[in-house]
N, C-alpha and C positions, 0 to 999 in steps of 0.2 A: 453335595455339602459341599465337596471340593468347591467346585467351579461354584458353587454360591460367593464362599472365603473368598476365593480368586477376583469373582466380579465386586466385593464390597470393596478389599482391599484396593483394586482398580479406583471405585471411586471417589475414596480417600486420597487419593493419589491427583483426582483431579484439582481441587484448588490450590493446589502446590503447582501444577504446571500452569497455571490460568496465572499463580502471582508473578513465577517467573518469569512468564513469557512477559508481563505487564512491566515489571522491572527494566529486560533489559531492552523493549522500545523506547521504556522513558529515556533509560540510558543512550541510545546507540541513536534515536530519533531525534531526543532534544538538541544533542549536540551536532549534530549533520544540520539540524535547520538553522542553528546560530552559528553557522560559519557565516554566514554575511557580515557577520557584525567584527570578522576579522578582516575584509576586505581591503579598507582604507586603511590602516593600522599597516599591513602590508605591502602597498602599492606604494605608501608615503617611505616605510626602512628599508625595506631592498630594491626597491625604482619596479619589482617586476608591475604589467599591464593587467589592466583587470580581467582583459585574455586569459593571461598565464593563469592568473588565479580560479578564474570562472572555467576554465580547462579540469586544470584540476575536480573540480566537484562534477564539472560534465559527465566526464568519466567515469568517477565512481558510480554517478549513478546510472549511467548506461552500464556499464558490467553489472550491478546490482540489479537491474531489470534482465539482460540477458542470463544472466545464472542462476537466477532467481525458481523457472522450470526444475532444472536441473538437479536442484537441490532439492524440490519437491520431488522428483523422481530418484534421490537415493533415498527416501523414508518411505516413500508408496511401493517402490518395487524392491527394492532391496532388503528397506527396514534396518536401516543403520544412522537413525537419528544422534544418536552419540557421540558418532563419530563426525556427523556435518556440526553439531551443535560446538563441541569445542574445534574443531580445525575453523569454524568461522570465528570466533569466540580471539582465540591467536591472530591469528589474520587482521581482524579488527585492532587489537590493540597494537601491534606491528603499524599500521596504518597512522593510528593515532599517535603515535612515537614519533613517527617520521616528519608527521604535519606539525610536531613541536622543535622540528631540529633544521630549518632551514637556514637558519643562520651557518649551524654547521657543518649543514652538506653542502652550500651557496653553488649551488647548481639545479638552475629551474628544471631544466629538463627531467633531471634525476629525480629532484624532489614531485615531482609529477607523477613520473609513474611509477615512485615507490607508491604514492600517496592513493593513485588511484587501483593501481591491483591490490593490493593487502586491505581498503578499506572496502572498496568495490564488494571482493569475496566474502572479505566479514558480515558485510548490510544483506550481502544476499542471503546466509546462512539465517540471519537472524531477522528476516524483514518480516513484513505483513503476511505475502503468500506462504510463507512456512506455518509460521505462526496461527494463523486463520484457518490454513486446512488441517490444522491439529484441533485446533477447537472444532471447526466446521463437521467435521467426521463424526462426533461425538454426538450428532444427533441426526440422524440419515435418514431420508426421507423428504417426505412432500405432504406429511400431515400437518395439523394445526401446532399440535405441541411441537413437533420439532421445526417449524415453520420459525415459533415464536421464542424458542430458546435459542437459535443459531443469531436471529435481529439481537438478539437481545446481547449475545455475548460478543457478538461482532462489535456491537455500539461501547461496550463499556473495555476492551483489550484497546482496541487504537485510540479510544476518549484516554485512558489513563496513559498510553505512552505518547500523546499530544501532548501532555501536562508538563513534558519535558524542556519543549520552545519557551513554555512559556519562562520554568526556572532558569533556565541555563543562561537566554537571551541578555538578558538585564547584570546577570552575573558577570558572564564574557566582556560587555562593558564595562561595569565597574573596576574589573582587574584589569583590563584593559589598560582603565586611564592611572591606574594606580601601581602597578606594577611592570609596565609591555606586554603585548601581545604574545609575545616569545614564552613570558613564565607563566602566563595562563595557559596558553596549551599547552603544556610542562603539568600545572596544573591538573587540566582535563586528564590530561592521560593515565597519572597516578590514580585519580578518583573512578576514570571508568574500570580499572581493573578488575570490580567489582563483577564485571560481567561474567569472568571467567567460574567461580564459583555459581553462578546463577546458572552458568553455561552447566554444571555435574548435575544440577536439581533434576534440570529436563533431562538430561543421559536417562539417568534414574527411572525418571516416571512417563517419558513418553514411549517407550514399547506397553510399560503396564495399560497408558492410556489410549493408544494402536489398538493390544487385544482388545479392548472391550470396544472400541468403533468399531470394529471386525464385526465381534459377535453379535452387536447388536445392529449392523447392517443385515447381517444373513437374517437376523428374525426378521426384519424389515421386510426384506425381498421375498421372505417364503410367504411372508401374509398378503404380498399381493397378487392380486389374479390376472390370468396371464390374457383372459379375455371379459373383456365387458361391455356388455351393450347399452347402447346410450341413443334415445330417441332423438329424431332429427326433429328440423323446427319446427315441421307442422305435427310431429307427436302421430305420424301414419306408420311410418317403417322404422326400421332399425339399423343402426351400422356399428360394426365391431370395433375397438379399437384395442392393439393389442399391444399390452403393456411389458416392455420385454428389463432385462437386471440392467446393472450398467454394466459397460465394456468390460470382459477380462482381463484385457492390456492394456499397458499407458499409449501404446500405439496406434491404436485404435481408440481409445479417449478422445486421443490430440487429432487424429484424420476426421470424427465427427464432430470436435469443434469446431474446427476450420472451416467445415461444410454447414455450416450451421449461422445465419444470417444474423439472429441477435447476438449470438455470441461477436460477430466479429462488428456489430453494430456499438455493443455495448465497447468494447474495445477501444473501437474508435475513440467514442466521447472518454474513456480511458486514459487515451494518450493526451488530450487538452489538458485535462485534471494535471497529468504529469507537467504538462507546459507551463500550465499555472503554479503550480506548484514552483518547478526548477527556478524560471524566471523571477516570479515574485520573491519568491525566499533569497534567492540568491541578489538581488541589483535593487531591492524598494529600500535595504539602507542608504546604502551608499549612493541613489538615487534622491533617497529625502536628504540628504545632507548636502547635494549638487543645487537642490532648489533652496537652499538656503537656513530650512533647520538641524538643529544641534544635533550633534551626536547622541547625546541620552533618549532623545525624541527617537530617534531613527531604534536604536535598539529596545527603547519601548514597543516600539506600531510592531517587531518580530513579538517581542513579548505578547501584546495586545492578539497577535493573529496567533500564538498558540493557545493562550487562553480562550481565544470562542472557539478555535478546534475543539479543543476538545471536550466546552460545550456540546457544538453542534456533531460531533460525531458520537457522542453518547446517545444522543435528542434523535440522529439517525437510525439507530440500532434500536432505541426503549420504545420509540410511539407508532414504530409497526409490529411491536412485539406485542402492546396493549392497545391498541385502538384497528380492529378489523377490518375495518371500512377504508383503511388508509393503503392505498396501493403501494408499493415498492417500487414499481417501475417510473411512476408520475411524481413519486416525492423526487428520484434519482434529476428527470426530468429539471425540475423545479430548480433542485441545487444549483445546475448548470444554466438556467436563465435568470438565477437568481445573480450569479456571479457574473452574468453579463452588463445588467443594470449598474448594478454596484462599479464595474470598472467603467460602463461609459460616464457614471457621476465623477469618479476621481479624476478621468481625464477634463472635462467641462468645469467642475468646480476649482478656482483658486485653493493651495495648497497650503494649510495654516496647521498648525499644532492638534489646535481642535479635533478638526474635521478628519486629521490625519489616522487619527487615536479610535476616532466614528467610523471611520472607512475600515480599516485594520480589523476593529471588533468583528463587525460586520461581515468582512468578508472569509475573517476567520470561520465563523459558524459556517459557514461554505466550504471551508475549504478542506481538510482533509475527512469531510461529512459524507462525499462519496463513496467512499472504503464500506463502511457496512451495507449499503441496498447494492452496490456493485457484485459483492463476494455472497450477498441471498440470493440477488438474481440467477448467477452463474449458478449458487450450489442448487437453486429451481429446476433451471432449465437439463443443468447437464448430472447432476445427486454428487454426494459428497466424497463417492469412492476416491477420486481423483481431483478432489477439488485443487490440493495446492500445485498440482502440477495446469490446472485448468485454466485456476484464478493467476500461479505466476506466468503464464500464459500473457494474460491481457496486462496486469503488471508488466511487462517487459515492452508492451504500447505506451506505458506511464511513463515509463524508465524514458524511452528515446523519446518519450515527447519532453521530458524533464533535461536530458542532456541538451535538443534543440533550443529549450527556453534560455537556459543557464549558459550556453557558450556562445549564442549569436546576440542574448541581448548585451556582453563582453565586447561582440566583434561591433554590430553598431556603434556604443559607446566609446572604441577606442574606435574607430573611423570617423563619427560624426559629433562626439560628445555629448550626441543625444539619446534618450530610450525610445521616443516618440515612436517608429517605426513597431516597434515591438509591442507594444502598450495599444495601441491598434488593433493587432494582428489578436493580442492576446483577448479582446473585444469579439471580435470578429468567430475566432474558434469556439468563445461561448457559446454562440449562438448554434453553431456549429454542431456541438457537442447535446446540446439541450434537443436539435432536432435529432439525432440520432438514436439516444432512447426513445426519444415521442416515437419514433417507427419502427421499432422493436415490439414483437408481437409478444404473446406472455405465457405460449404453451410450452410443456415439458419436452425438448427430443425424446424422453423414455414414451412418450403418449404420439410423438408424430412416426414415428415407426412404423407403420402402416402394416406389416407384416411378419411372422418368424422366417420369410423367407430373405428378408431385404437384411435383418439382419445377420442373418449366415454370409451372404452376400458377402456384407462388409466388416464379418471376422477372418470370412477367407482371404479376403484381400490382403490383413493383418497379420496373417501369421508368420511372416517374416519379425513382425516387432514382438513373438510372445517369447 
């Protein structure tokens, strides 16, 4: 009876955990994606080149990616979600405050360092890998019900978070015009304090959620047959497929992932996603103004990307959970190839306000819609026990791409006063990403390990990580 009551209490806590995660994502992702609106005002008032401003964003994205696996390990190995969420929230608020104090600091190097370090740590602890790792562990296993529920939540959480870009970008533009960018940044800081009580909600609920996930995973693993007879293609002989439990240590989980080709291919594609998000998010607003469009249209283009992304991200999670024949891998490949087609049109068709809004909305639909299928595939391939760490590793590749997209875009502009090369690189990378996903197979690693001896050998080699 006591275990039933405990599980029932945990199930009641799940909506609070998901709601808090969505609202934190709405706040942090919305403000981060709206930063491009501040680039031209800061350049004109402080004289900072676009490279300086973009470097601060780029380092934030890089630190966010590099620290994301570590943040997941803190939760999955050491069971300290409360410490992580509260510390990350404090760091994020500190970075937001430093961003608003550019006039007072009056030192571009110190300003960039402050923003980069504190905001990077804050976003690493409140980003998608951590939040989706918590959500994914609620439904372990690869049975149809678990796959469906994971896919649906992997769409809902990022889509709600992504609506922040739709809200924050036009608000930032309007406040910049009426109050100035410094006051606007200060207002954003005061408003972002809301994430602190939300972090305490996660602190109280995440431990119970993790306990429920562990219990469900143990049940799921105990119900898996170790040996499963499978007829071959001719139906004449029977071969044995060994299904082993998920790795007992985070070190073994990391080693397995790095030696598993589908993980490497999907991470390579995720790198491209990061390039697109970083480059387009940081530079489309100033690029459109360079092309003669108004600052209002430039801001609304970011907003349209955010709105389209909220719709696309939800659909990318919802459709596979409801349409059984919709293959997640081919959905992800389609998203990347479609990005390439849209970028090619953007490069070839003359830019005007109408075309910009159409492009922004369609590109937004394929913006962060990569997150649900990517996370679903990683959970299917490698399991949910260490999902936060594994998705954090893939996310690190994503953020390296974001760093390069933001920084190299600014470097090209300050050098040539053009973004042409980076736009064409973006097109080529989209085709590369779609190809990577196309050539990744769909077999779970748990079914690829062909014998207990192979698994034991891997475990023996990773004893030092236990």
